[in-house]
DRENTI-606562 format. One line per 10 residues: their letters; for each residue x, z, y of C-alpha. Coordinates in nm, 4 decimals. Layout:
BEGIN
A = X/Z/Y  ...
! end
This chain:
BEGIN
MTQSAQHASA = -0.0001/-0.0338/-0.0112  0.1548/-0.0847/0.3484  0.1952/0.1724/0.6232  -0.1104/0.0655/0.8163  -0.3216/0.0454/0.5082  -0.2596/0.3722/0.4313  -0.3228/0.4958/0.7832  -0.7025/0.3152/0.7264  -0.7743/0.4714/0.4249  -0.6292/0.8176/0.5699
EAILARHGKS = -0.8920/0.7406/0.8470  -1.1152/0.6422/0.6353  -1.1485/0.9296/0.4253  -1.0672/1.1452/0.7525  -1.4071/1.0047/0.9124  -1.5979/1.0704/0.5675  -1.5035/1.4202/0.4653  -1.2950/1.5885/0.7902  -1.5676/1.5392/1.0902  -1.4769/1.8569/1.2472
FRFASYFMER = -1.0978/1.7753/1.2132  -1.1028/1.4138/1.3036  -1.2991/1.4777/1.6123  -1.0160/1.7022/1.6778  -0.7550/1.4871/1.5954  -0.8040/1.2391/1.8892  -0.6690/1.5051/2.1047  -0.3589/1.4828/1.9105  -0.0526/1.3081/1.9996  -0.0806/0.9577/1.7970
DDAHDAALLY = 0.1840/0.9371/1.5849  0.1108/1.3188/1.4894  -0.2945/1.2345/1.4522  -0.1593/0.9591/1.1583  0.0611/1.1698/0.9652  -0.2538/1.4844/1.0014  -0.4586/1.2075/0.8805  -0.2012/1.1230/0.6016  -0.1883/1.5162/0.4245  -0.5415/1.5543/0.4688
MVCRELDDLA = -0.5615/1.2034/0.2986  -0.3503/1.3384/0.0062  -0.4973/1.7034/0.0119  -0.8334/1.5280/-0.0057  -0.7399/1.3293/-0.3128  -0.5782/1.5774/-0.4734  -0.9172/1.8118/-0.4625  -1.1208/1.4950/-0.6039  -0.8103/1.4566/-0.8972  -0.9101/1.8583/-0.9711
DQDMPTDAEN = -1.2655/1.8251/-0.9696  -1.3215/1.6835/-1.2991  -1.6602/1.5117/-1.2090  -1.5693/1.1498/-1.3242  -1.7932/0.9181/-1.5464  -1.6141/1.0284/-1.8566  -1.4006/1.2843/-2.0416  -1.1135/1.0467/-2.0562  -1.0919/0.9836/-1.6942  -1.1304/1.3358/-1.6388
ESAHARLMTV = -0.8064/1.3716/-1.8356  -0.6144/1.1360/-1.6565  -0.7088/1.2671/-1.3592  -0.5914/1.5816/-1.4669  -0.2741/1.4298/-1.6064  -0.2044/1.2676/-1.2535  -0.2268/1.5853/-1.0574  0.0277/1.7438/-1.3010  0.2394/1.4918/-1.2537  0.2312/1.5041/-0.8623
RRELLAGSGH = 0.2939/1.9309/-0.9137  0.5507/1.8576/-1.1727  0.7043/1.5824/-0.9142  0.6830/1.7894/-0.6108  0.9104/2.0646/-0.7625  1.1517/1.8098/-0.9157  1.1561/1.6770/-0.5646  1.0794/1.3022/-0.6506  0.8410/1.0883/-0.8202  0.6540/0.7316/-0.8780
DPLTHVLIDL = 0.2856/0.8767/-0.8271  0.1906/0.7279/-0.4324  0.0923/1.1158/-0.3547  0.4360/1.2323/-0.4135  0.5724/0.9665/-0.2370  0.3761/1.0597/0.1387  0.4144/1.4655/0.0774  0.7943/1.3789/-0.0168  0.8325/1.1423/0.3277  0.6461/1.4172/0.5116
QTRRGLDTRA = 0.8930/1.6753/0.3937  1.1737/1.4334/0.4521  1.0596/1.3194/0.8599  0.8808/1.6701/0.9201  1.0223/1.9467/0.7222  0.7000/1.9836/0.5054  0.7347/2.2931/0.2853  0.6168/2.1299/-0.0471  0.5670/2.4549/-0.2420  0.2866/2.4910/-0.0597
AVALIDALIE = 0.1330/2.1773/-0.1776  0.2058/2.2980/-0.5447  0.0077/2.6242/-0.4711  -0.2848/2.3878/-0.3137  -0.2878/2.2051/-0.6875  -0.2601/2.5450/-0.8427  -0.5588/2.6728/-0.6485  -0.7599/2.3598/-0.6749  -0.7252/2.3591/-1.0716  -0.7847/2.7076/-1.1427
DVRTPALIGD = -1.0814/2.6764/-0.8972  -1.2062/2.4524/-1.1622  -1.1171/2.5774/-1.4481  -1.2318/2.9534/-1.3882  -1.5763/3.0006/-1.2562  -1.5586/3.1124/-0.9410  -1.6802/3.4729/-0.9238  -1.4732/3.6448/-0.6639  -1.4128/4.0120/-0.7646  -1.2928/4.2015/-0.4499
ERELMRYCYG = -1.1277/4.0659/-0.0999  -0.8151/4.0327/-0.2435  -0.8776/3.8099/-0.4836  -1.0880/3.6446/-0.1765  -0.7750/3.6021/0.0549  -0.5703/3.4594/-0.2505  -0.8207/3.2153/-0.3002  -0.8960/3.1383/0.0709  -0.4858/3.0594/0.0877  -0.4743/2.8466/-0.2016
VAGAVGVLMC = -0.7410/2.5689/-0.0593  -0.6443/2.6270/0.2966  -0.4121/2.9061/0.3820  -0.1486/2.6372/0.1822  -0.3439/2.3393/0.4241  -0.2317/2.5813/0.7516  0.1448/2.5865/0.5833  0.1938/2.2216/0.5497  0.0588/2.1039/0.8859  0.2530/2.2949/1.0815
PVVGADDSAI = 0.5427/2.0987/1.0880  0.2897/1.7987/1.1280  0.2065/1.8777/1.4274  0.5417/2.0151/1.5933  0.4927/2.3924/1.5326  0.7909/2.6169/1.4963  0.8445/2.8183/1.2042  0.6936/3.1045/1.4033  0.3868/2.9744/1.4071  0.3563/2.9054/1.0329
PHGIDLGLAM = 0.2014/3.2375/0.9382  -0.0777/3.2018/1.2029  -0.1469/2.8080/1.0337  -0.1934/3.0497/0.7420  -0.4594/3.2801/0.9502  -0.6045/2.9893/1.0509  -0.6395/2.8314/0.7313  -0.7841/3.1511/0.5855  -1.0641/3.1981/0.8958  -1.1658/2.8326/0.8122
QMTNIARDVR = -1.2610/2.9060/0.4705  -1.3953/3.2002/0.5004  -1.6177/3.0218/0.7205  -1.6950/2.7357/0.4561  -1.7727/3.0021/0.2258  -2.0632/3.1706/0.5016  -2.1766/2.8091/0.5426  -2.2196/2.7372/0.1859  -2.3211/3.0286/0.0229  -2.6304/2.8773/-0.1278
EDAGMGRRYL = -2.4827/2.5420/-0.2145  -2.2499/2.7384/-0.4141  -2.4577/2.9677/-0.6028  -2.6658/2.6509/-0.6886  -2.3448/2.5311/-0.8762  -2.2933/2.8937/-1.0016  -2.0251/2.9970/-0.7737  -2.0074/3.2792/-0.5698  -1.6705/3.3524/-0.3333  -1.8358/3.6226/-0.1868
PADWVDHLSP = -1.6772/3.9697/-0.3239  -1.8835/4.0778/-0.6165  -1.8101/4.4356/-0.4758  -1.9547/4.3400/-0.1158  -2.2844/4.2210/-0.2812  -2.3186/4.5058/-0.5353  -2.2550/4.2038/-0.8066  -2.5109/3.9851/-0.7616  -2.4865/3.6396/-1.0021  -2.5095/3.2522/-0.8407
EEMMRADHDQ = -2.7862/3.2820/-1.0789  -2.9718/3.5994/-0.9030  -2.8646/3.4781/-0.5680  -3.0669/3.2073/-0.6076  -3.3397/3.4019/-0.7198  -3.2873/3.6650/-0.4729  -3.5992/3.9039/-0.3353  -3.6014/3.9798/0.0473  -3.3838/4.3137/-0.0416  -3.1050/4.1029/-0.2070
RARVARAIDR = -3.1212/3.8115/0.0299  -3.0351/4.0884/0.3215  -2.7894/4.1801/0.0980  -2.6050/3.8852/0.0569  -2.6779/3.8154/0.4415  -2.4626/4.1317/0.5461  -2.1757/4.0139/0.3217  -2.1963/3.6727/0.5084  -2.1939/3.9185/0.8546  -1.8753/4.0809/0.6817
LLTLAETYYA = -1.6865/3.7903/0.5982  -1.7614/3.6305/0.9177  -1.6370/3.9104/1.0896  -1.3137/3.9232/0.9075  -1.2689/3.5873/0.9490  -1.2652/3.6310/1.3435  -0.9650/3.8718/1.2901  -0.7974/3.5584/1.1148  -0.8958/3.3296/1.4373  -0.7420/3.5556/1.6906
SAADGFDRIP = -0.4183/3.5664/1.5211  -0.4181/3.2285/1.4582  -0.4888/3.2207/1.8365  -0.1829/3.3773/1.8654  0.0231/3.1073/1.7481  -0.1012/2.8353/1.9581  0.1466/2.8581/2.2226  0.4125/2.7954/1.9360  0.2439/2.4299/1.8984  0.3720/2.1214/2.1620
GKNRRAIAVA = 0.1169/2.0421/2.4374  -0.1721/1.7881/2.3347  -0.1526/1.8802/1.9311  -0.1760/2.2766/2.1139  -0.5588/2.1392/2.2572  -0.6298/2.0034/1.9609  -0.5517/2.2768/1.7035  -0.7315/2.5232/1.9271  -1.0364/2.2598/1.9576  -1.0551/2.2239/1.5489
ADVYRAIGLR = -1.0457/2.6220/1.5693  -1.3456/2.6307/1.8089  -1.5800/2.3946/1.6335  -1.5407/2.5464/1.3350  -1.5282/2.9243/1.4191  -1.8981/2.7810/1.6226  -2.0160/2.6999/1.2736  -2.0058/3.1314/1.1639  -2.1556/3.1557/1.5394  -2.4595/2.9287/1.4567
LRHERLAWWQ = -2.5039/3.0744/1.1334  -2.5114/3.4095/1.3202  -2.8009/3.2692/1.5964  -3.0120/3.1469/1.2593  -2.9968/3.5144/1.1656  -2.7827/3.4548/0.8920  -3.0525/3.2882/0.6207  -2.7834/3.1422/0.4187  -3.0773/3.0918/0.1587  -3.2244/2.8249/0.3911
GRVHVSLPGK = -2.9215/2.5823/0.3267  -2.5953/2.4862/0.5645  -2.5945/2.4739/0.9345  -2.4323/2.2029/1.1364  -2.2360/2.1555/1.4597  -2.3677/1.8477/1.6062  -2.1484/1.6146/1.7775  -2.3197/1.6988/2.1763  -2.1912/2.0554/2.0520  -1.8329/1.9890/1.9712
AWIAARRLGG = -1.8006/1.7899/2.2876  -1.9491/2.0856/2.4807  -1.6567/2.3108/2.2943  -1.4367/2.0777/2.3142  -1.4983/2.0082/2.6564  -1.4572/2.4445/2.7405  -1.1161/2.4258/2.6010  -0.9874/2.1414/2.7524  -1.0704/2.3326/3.1160  -0.9069/2.6760/3.0121
RGAISASHRD = -1.2123/2.8327/2.8270  -1.1757/2.8238/2.4718  -1.4113/3.0140/2.2646  -1.1038/3.2012/2.0213  -0.9740/3.4910/2.1885  -0.6248/3.5666/2.0793  -0.5412/3.8987/1.9790  -0.2367/3.8943/2.2174  0.0628/4.0730/1.9594  0.3994/4.0048/2.0600
SHDASLHRHI = 0.4543/3.9039/1.6964  0.2433/3.7895/1.3648  0.0586/4.1599/1.1912  0.2080/4.1839/0.8652  -0.0519/4.3421/0.7248  -0.3163/4.0362/0.7796  -0.0838/3.8624/0.4833  -0.1037/4.2107/0.2921  -0.3094/4.0128/-0.0848  -0.0998/3.7141/0.0250
ADLPGAHALD = 0.2805/3.8343/0.0970  0.4331/3.6930/-0.2294  0.3474/3.2840/-0.1222  0.4695/3.0554/0.0252  0.4724/3.0802/0.4714  0.2939/3.3847/0.4289  0.4346/3.7153/0.6230  0.6286/3.9435/0.3281  0.5152/4.3125/0.4364  0.8772/4.4295/0.4942
AS = 0.9407/4.1511/0.7117  1.0285/4.2286/1.0622
! end
């Protein structure tokens, strides 16, 4: 595939599956936006390979084999798969940490292999790191952020994934998945959530509210890292964060009526959020710490890019 065709494919995938990020990417430096779209394309294709929803068992086996090939090639530092080529190229040109891509692959495989029934906050945070925090590690060098921004980039991924979980509670329950920690919902199963009575709906709503409150802490820490990102890209990442956070605000505005399905932020809503951010009135308030709070990574301290508890 030529470079122009690769970029076109990446933009098409972003338009179809990453509307909030695509909206924010319009505010990025052009070359950085291209590489960010390539990275998003790879992450999306890895996700598709892990999903195991191909028409036949043979195709699912082939997809899994390819996923494991990419993992093996990343660990070796070279390979022939086109996805490996993109990631190794970004590693060479941008300093991408491919360990985070391996962590992403491992998390995607585990999410499909094992029914998603999160037990406690530690499991929640490690899941969020695997499918989103790791993407924050990968994205930091692409947007020109220095290494000190990586823990904050992880926090943005964690916050966004918590927002995803809050938005998709009903949809996930319908697929037999529950990402809200069991000890937050009195161990309700996904099936019980789908036929929940008034009290059980309220119990789940309280858990969603708790999750959104936790996400706010991580959005604030992410904002502490915005000034470690160069000019235009800083504004773009801040817009992406504001737009994603608005999903949680919308959910709260709808009184956490999770049983009614997903909430969305409209394109005019995104434009209004972007205008406020670009006008210096961003929605997310930083925590204004001089350095990253290591306690935010107490459950993920052993993972690539995370802030170890004994680190300064």
